VOVOLUM-734364 format. One line per field, with one value per residue: residue number from 1; residue in three letters; x, y, z of N, C-alpha, C in turn. Coordinates in nm, 4 decimals. Each point is the difference from the previous one (the first is absolute). Last residue first. Example, Ala and Ser with C-alpha at 12.3 -4.5 7.8 and 13.67 -1.06 7.14 Angstrom:
// VOVOLUM-734364
seq: (2; 1)
type: (Ser; Ala)
n_X: (1.2850; 0.0290)
n_Y: (-0.2250; -0.5720)
n_Z: (0.7080; -0.0070)
ca_X: (0.0820; -0.0890)
ca_Y: (0.1190; 0.1190)
ca_Z: (0.0060; 0.0000)
c_X: (-0.0770; 0.0900)
c_Y: (0.1090; 0.1200)
c_Z: (0.0730; 0.0000)
This chain:
// VOVOLUM-734364
seq: (112; 111; 110; 109; 108; 107; 106; 105; 104; 103; 102; 101; 100; 99; 98; 97; 96; 95; 94; 93; 92; 91; 90; 89; 88; 87; 86; 85; 84; 83; 82; 81; 80; 79; 78; 77; 76; 75; 74; 73; 72; 71; 70; 69; 68; 67; 66; 65; 64; 63; 62; 61; 60; 59; 58; 57; 56; 55; 54; 53; 52; 51; 50; 49; 48; 47; 46; 45; 44; 43; 42; 41; 40; 39; 38; 37; 36; 35; 34; 33; 32; 31; 30; 29; 28; 27; 26; 25; 24; 23; 22; 21; 20; 19; 18; 17; 16; 15; 14; 13; 12; 11; 10; 9; 8; 7; 6; 5; 4; 3; 2; 1)
type: (Leu; Ala; Gly; Arg; Gly; Leu; Ser; Ile; Glu; Asn; Gly; Asp; Ala; Asp; Arg; Tyr; Thr; Val; Lys; Thr; Val; Gly; Asp; Tyr; Thr; Glu; Arg; Arg; Met; Pro; Glu; Val; Asn; His; Arg; Ala; Leu; Glu; Ala; Val; Arg; Thr; Asp; Leu; Asp; Asp; Val; Phe; Thr; Met; Val; Leu; Ala; Asn; Gly; Ala; Arg; Glu; Gly; Asp; Glu; Val; Ile; Tyr; Val; Tyr; Arg; Asp; Glu; Ala; Val; Gln; Trp; Val; Ala; Glu; Thr; Asp; Asn; Pro; Leu; Phe; Ser; Pro; Arg; Ala; Gly; Phe; Phe; Arg; Glu; Tyr; Trp; Pro; Leu; Thr; Ser; Ala; Tyr; Asp; Thr; Val; Pro; Val; Gly; Ala; Phe; Leu; Glu; Leu; Pro; Met)
n_X: (5.1350; -0.2034; -0.4126; -0.5496; -0.5240; -0.5111; -0.3688; -0.3833; -0.2026; -0.4512; -0.4249; -0.4845; -0.1877; 0.4099; 0.4454; 0.5128; 0.4863; 0.5023; 0.5579; 0.5425; 0.5659; 0.4705; 0.1117; -0.4250; -0.5234; -0.5904; -0.5788; -0.5444; -0.4571; -0.2621; -0.4072; -0.3951; -0.3669; 0.0644; 0.3083; 0.4098; 0.3153; 0.2915; 0.3826; 0.3731; 0.2743; 0.3207; 0.4033; 0.3368; 0.2642; 0.2816; -0.0631; -0.0478; -0.2500; -0.1799; -0.3112; -0.1918; -0.4342; -0.3626; -0.5084; -0.2927; -0.0447; -0.3929; -0.3402; 0.0024; -0.0614; 0.3096; 0.3300; 0.4907; 0.4432; 0.4832; 0.4005; 0.2382; 0.0066; -0.2830; -0.3754; -0.4779; -0.4195; -0.4620; -0.4026; -0.4084; -0.3928; -0.2572; 0.3637; 0.3988; 0.0992; 0.3220; 0.1882; -0.2566; -0.1677; 0.1583; 0.2667; 0.1637; -0.2412; -0.4710; -0.1772; -0.0283; -0.3802; -0.3969; -0.0574; -0.1779; -0.4316; -0.0646; 0.2497; 0.0855; 0.3308; 0.5292; 0.5695; 0.4184; 0.4903; 0.3897; 0.3826; 0.4494; 0.5469; 0.5079; 0.4308; 0.5076)
n_Y: (-1.0703; -0.4275; -0.3017; 0.0417; 0.2204; 0.2989; 0.4089; 0.4254; 0.5334; 0.3485; 0.2158; -0.0845; -0.4423; -0.3344; -0.2136; -0.2443; -0.2157; -0.2773; -0.0939; -0.2216; 0.0331; 0.0537; 0.4308; 0.1326; -0.0900; -0.0180; 0.0532; 0.1860; 0.0367; -0.4662; -0.3210; -0.3427; -0.3385; -0.4787; -0.2706; 0.2245; -0.0365; -0.3677; 0.0234; 0.2278; -0.2346; -0.2986; 0.1791; 0.1131; -0.2292; 0.0926; 0.4941; 0.5337; 0.5041; 0.5467; 0.4992; 0.5351; 0.3983; 0.3540; 0.0048; 0.1371; 0.2814; 0.2054; -0.3211; -0.4427; -0.5295; -0.4410; -0.4864; -0.2963; -0.3804; -0.2456; -0.3515; -0.3152; -0.4515; -0.0088; 0.1892; 0.1453; 0.3527; 0.3151; 0.4324; 0.3942; 0.2667; -0.1609; -0.2075; -0.2695; -0.4585; -0.4146; -0.2755; 0.0455; -0.2429; -0.1767; 0.0521; 0.4591; 0.2981; -0.0109; 0.2223; 0.4637; 0.1839; 0.0367; 0.3829; 0.4515; 0.1949; 0.1223; 0.3873; 0.4876; 0.3244; -0.1192; -0.0957; -0.3027; -0.1767; -0.3466; -0.2327; -0.3547; -0.1719; -0.2237; 0.0810; 0.1201)
n_Z: (-12.3981; -0.3036; -0.1676; -0.0829; 0.1861; 0.0371; 0.1836; 0.0464; 0.0446; 0.0069; -0.1115; 0.0968; -0.0531; -0.0326; -0.2489; -0.1600; -0.2381; -0.0373; -0.1124; 0.0049; -0.0286; -0.1353; -0.2005; -0.2233; -0.2541; 0.0137; -0.0782; 0.1300; 0.1310; 0.1870; 0.1945; 0.2188; 0.0186; 0.0873; -0.2400; -0.0484; 0.3483; 0.0011; -0.2718; 0.1657; 0.3018; -0.1750; -0.1593; 0.3269; 0.3978; 0.3800; 0.2429; 0.2477; 0.0560; 0.0688; -0.0041; 0.0587; 0.0391; -0.0025; 0.0001; 0.4423; 0.4149; 0.1944; 0.1452; 0.2979; 0.2163; -0.0591; -0.0759; -0.0101; 0.0524; 0.2210; 0.2472; 0.3057; -0.2216; -0.4267; -0.1929; 0.2722; 0.0720; 0.1670; 0.0436; 0.1739; 0.1414; 0.3919; 0.3443; 0.0387; -0.2844; -0.2652; -0.3325; -0.4810; -0.4356; -0.4735; -0.4087; -0.1406; -0.2843; 0.0555; 0.3636; -0.0380; -0.2064; 0.2651; 0.3027; -0.0933; 0.1092; 0.4602; 0.1652; -0.2096; -0.1225; 0.0852; 0.1328; 0.1933; 0.2806; 0.2652; 0.3243; 0.1254; 0.1700; 0.1427; 0.3663; 0.1521)
ca_X: (-0.0142; 0.0978; 0.1343; 0.0878; 0.1285; 0.0704; 0.0834; 0.0397; 0.0787; 0.1177; 0.1238; 0.0421; -0.0978; -0.1335; -0.0588; -0.1461; -0.0717; -0.1345; -0.1016; -0.1266; -0.1216; -0.0197; 0.1081; 0.1146; 0.1216; 0.1264; 0.1042; 0.1259; -0.0007; 0.1029; 0.0944; 0.0882; -0.0329; -0.0922; -0.1156; -0.0792; -0.0740; -0.1069; -0.1025; -0.0656; -0.0866; -0.1125; -0.0886; -0.0686; -0.0796; 0.0814; -0.0478; 0.0719; 0.0503; 0.0527; 0.0450; 0.0866; 0.0909; 0.1401; 0.0508; -0.0177; 0.1318; 0.0883; -0.0250; 0.0540; -0.0833; -0.0739; -0.0785; -0.1370; -0.0545; -0.1438; -0.0208; 0.0218; 0.0216; 0.1163; 0.0568; 0.1391; 0.0462; 0.1439; 0.0252; 0.1401; 0.0481; -0.0968; -0.1218; 0.0127; -0.0768; -0.0800; 0.0550; 0.1017; -0.0640; -0.0487; -0.0409; 0.0806; 0.1422; 0.0407; -0.0106; 0.1212; 0.1118; 0.0023; 0.0438; 0.1378; 0.0023; -0.0888; 0.0494; -0.1150; -0.1161; -0.1019; -0.1266; -0.0554; -0.1407; -0.0232; -0.1433; -0.0674; -0.1445; -0.0755; -0.0970; -0.1348)
ca_Y: (0.1374; 0.0466; 0.0281; -0.1169; 0.0017; -0.1249; -0.0689; -0.1176; -0.0955; -0.0484; 0.0335; 0.1351; 0.0982; -0.0199; 0.1167; -0.0017; 0.0975; -0.0008; 0.0623; 0.0098; -0.0104; -0.1364; -0.0418; 0.0896; -0.0644; 0.0568; -0.0961; 0.0012; 0.1190; 0.1024; 0.0138; 0.1071; 0.1293; 0.0661; -0.0891; 0.0129; 0.1257; -0.0178; -0.0847; 0.0839; 0.0960; -0.0750; -0.0342; 0.1158; -0.0567; -0.0958; -0.1377; -0.0917; -0.1188; -0.1056; -0.1163; -0.0769; -0.1039; 0.0418; 0.0114; -0.1111; -0.0483; 0.1137; 0.0642; 0.1336; 0.1048; 0.0747; 0.1084; 0.0222; 0.1096; 0.0165; 0.0974; 0.1358; 0.0084; -0.0817; -0.0408; -0.0342; -0.1270; -0.0243; -0.1423; -0.0362; 0.0672; -0.0066; 0.0779; 0.0760; 0.1222; 0.0464; -0.0758; 0.0641; 0.0936; -0.0492; -0.1392; -0.0803; 0.0265; -0.0661; -0.1443; -0.0403; 0.0079; -0.1170; -0.1249; -0.0306; -0.0321; -0.1118; -0.1289; -0.0756; 0.0863; -0.0171; 0.0678; 0.0490; 0.0363; 0.1019; 0.0199; 0.0955; -0.0114; 0.0538; -0.0941; 0.0504)
ca_Z: (0.0478; 0.0977; -0.0462; 0.0063; -0.0660; 0.0297; -0.0981; 0.0742; -0.0773; 0.0727; -0.0694; 0.0376; -0.0485; 0.0557; 0.0666; 0.0019; 0.0797; -0.0561; 0.0854; -0.0712; 0.0800; 0.0462; 0.0903; 0.0009; 0.0499; -0.0454; 0.0351; -0.0751; -0.0853; 0.0234; -0.1116; 0.0456; -0.0618; 0.0921; 0.0150; -0.1230; 0.0090; 0.0995; -0.0617; -0.1004; 0.0705; 0.0562; -0.1115; -0.0566; -0.1089; -0.0752; 0.0073; -0.0868; 0.0676; -0.0859; 0.0755; -0.0892; 0.0492; -0.0069; -0.1357; -0.0940; -0.0452; -0.0268; -0.1280; 0.0256; -0.0587; 0.1015; -0.0564; 0.0432; -0.0796; -0.0182; -0.1072; 0.0505; 0.1445; 0.0365; -0.1286; 0.0257; -0.0547; -0.0012; -0.0214; -0.0210; -0.1216; -0.1104; 0.0254; 0.1245; -0.0188; 0.1122; 0.1130; 0.0846; 0.0919; 0.1295; -0.0119; 0.0922; -0.0229; -0.1250; 0.0258; 0.0714; -0.0939; -0.0897; 0.0634; -0.0406; -0.1430; -0.0319; 0.0485; 0.0501; 0.0186; -0.1030; 0.0261; -0.1250; -0.0105; -0.1023; 0.0151; -0.0863; 0.0137; -0.1118; -0.0590; 0.0084)
c_X: (0.1314; -0.0294; 0.0871; 0.1363; 0.0743; 0.1312; 0.0565; 0.0749; 0.0506; 0.0716; 0.1254; 0.1255; 0.0381; -0.0915; -0.1371; -0.0467; -0.1507; -0.0862; -0.1328; -0.1044; -0.1212; -0.1238; -0.0250; 0.0992; 0.1140; 0.1167; 0.1291; 0.0943; 0.1305; -0.0176; 0.1029; 0.1131; 0.0751; -0.0352; -0.1054; -0.1243; -0.0887; -0.0856; -0.1171; -0.1122; -0.0764; -0.0972; -0.1231; -0.0990; -0.0827; -0.0688; 0.0912; -0.0486; 0.0690; 0.0493; 0.0476; 0.0561; 0.0784; 0.0999; 0.1465; 0.0597; -0.0091; 0.1357; 0.0932; -0.0067; 0.0515; -0.0806; -0.0757; -0.0663; -0.1444; -0.0299; -0.1483; -0.0133; 0.0367; 0.0169; 0.1262; 0.0562; 0.1457; 0.0295; 0.1500; 0.0119; 0.1458; 0.0476; -0.0883; -0.1248; 0.0038; -0.0632; -0.0685; 0.0458; 0.1105; -0.0777; -0.0542; -0.0388; 0.0884; 0.1502; 0.0382; -0.0044; 0.1294; 0.1156; 0.0003; 0.0481; 0.1396; 0.0056; -0.0847; 0.0447; -0.1146; -0.1198; -0.0950; -0.1340; -0.0379; -0.1483; -0.0342; -0.1482; -0.0631; -0.1472; -0.0789; -0.0941)
c_Y: (0.0728; 0.1433; 0.0507; 0.0438; -0.1305; 0.0043; -0.1293; -0.0883; -0.1109; -0.1032; -0.0362; 0.0450; 0.1437; 0.1123; -0.0379; 0.1286; -0.0106; 0.0856; 0.0002; 0.0495; 0.0125; -0.0217; -0.1381; -0.0486; 0.0994; -0.0767; 0.0570; -0.1071; 0.0125; 0.1186; 0.1090; 0.0075; 0.1176; 0.1417; 0.0597; -0.0887; 0.0197; 0.1249; -0.0227; -0.0783; 0.0878; 0.0946; -0.0773; -0.0383; 0.1077; -0.0443; -0.0894; -0.1419; -0.0881; -0.1140; -0.1054; -0.1141; -0.0653; -0.1064; 0.0339; 0.0313; -0.1097; -0.0436; 0.1143; 0.0764; 0.1360; 0.1091; 0.0654; 0.1090; 0.0154; 0.1158; 0.0025; 0.1086; 0.1430; 0.0146; -0.0835; -0.0547; -0.0197; -0.1381; -0.0197; -0.1519; -0.0311; 0.0628; -0.0072; 0.0790; 0.0795; 0.1345; 0.0405; -0.0926; 0.0652; 0.1097; -0.0593; -0.1473; -0.0890; 0.0184; -0.0787; -0.1478; -0.0478; 0.0019; -0.1194; -0.1341; -0.0387; -0.0378; -0.1169; -0.1417; -0.0733; 0.0891; -0.0149; 0.0670; 0.0564; 0.0250; 0.1164; 0.0034; 0.1079; -0.0314; 0.0681; -0.1024)
c_Z: (-0.0097; 0.0403; 0.1116; -0.0536; 0.0154; -0.0757; 0.0545; -0.1000; 0.0906; -0.0855; 0.0764; -0.0735; 0.0332; -0.0513; 0.0544; 0.0662; -0.0220; 0.0921; -0.0754; 0.0985; -0.0922; 0.0852; 0.0598; 0.1049; -0.0107; 0.0614; -0.0569; 0.0545; -0.0781; -0.0940; 0.0291; -0.1023; 0.0605; -0.0475; 0.0930; 0.0064; -0.1230; 0.0104; 0.0953; -0.0679; -0.0988; 0.0687; 0.0477; -0.1094; -0.0705; -0.1285; -0.0839; 0.0245; -0.1026; 0.0868; -0.0993; 0.0827; -0.1136; 0.0444; -0.0132; -0.1362; -0.1054; -0.0553; -0.0347; -0.1317; 0.0456; -0.0702; 0.1139; -0.0821; 0.0439; -0.0944; -0.0361; -0.1062; 0.0390; 0.1511; 0.0166; -0.1306; 0.0388; -0.0570; -0.0201; -0.0143; -0.0306; -0.1305; -0.1242; 0.0380; 0.1301; -0.0327; 0.1291; 0.1135; 0.0842; 0.0718; 0.1285; -0.0014; 0.0887; -0.0220; -0.1251; 0.0387; 0.0679; -0.1000; -0.0960; 0.0533; -0.0488; -0.1482; -0.0501; 0.0342; 0.0681; 0.0329; -0.1186; 0.0312; -0.1348; -0.0178; -0.0917; 0.0327; -0.0868; 0.0180; -0.1111; -0.0637)
């Protein structure tokens, strides 16, 4: 089975949330399907998107694994994006961020 991912994060206000995600991903969206949705390609055939959906906003949990966790955390800090917690368990380090709606967007490193 090919491994592909298209993970969605519902947000209350697309326009005000978009800049936070641009700082988090370190880039403008890969594409904009419509006026209330933005998509970032995080790896080959793997995407994370935000979509304006106030009824479901604040309940997303998304984690991506990166090779250079400490570098990414430092880059985010330079862009005023600070983690809410950092934890290590079973050989995995997880750094968790929250957007304005409370969605948890995490970065991880280590063995799965």
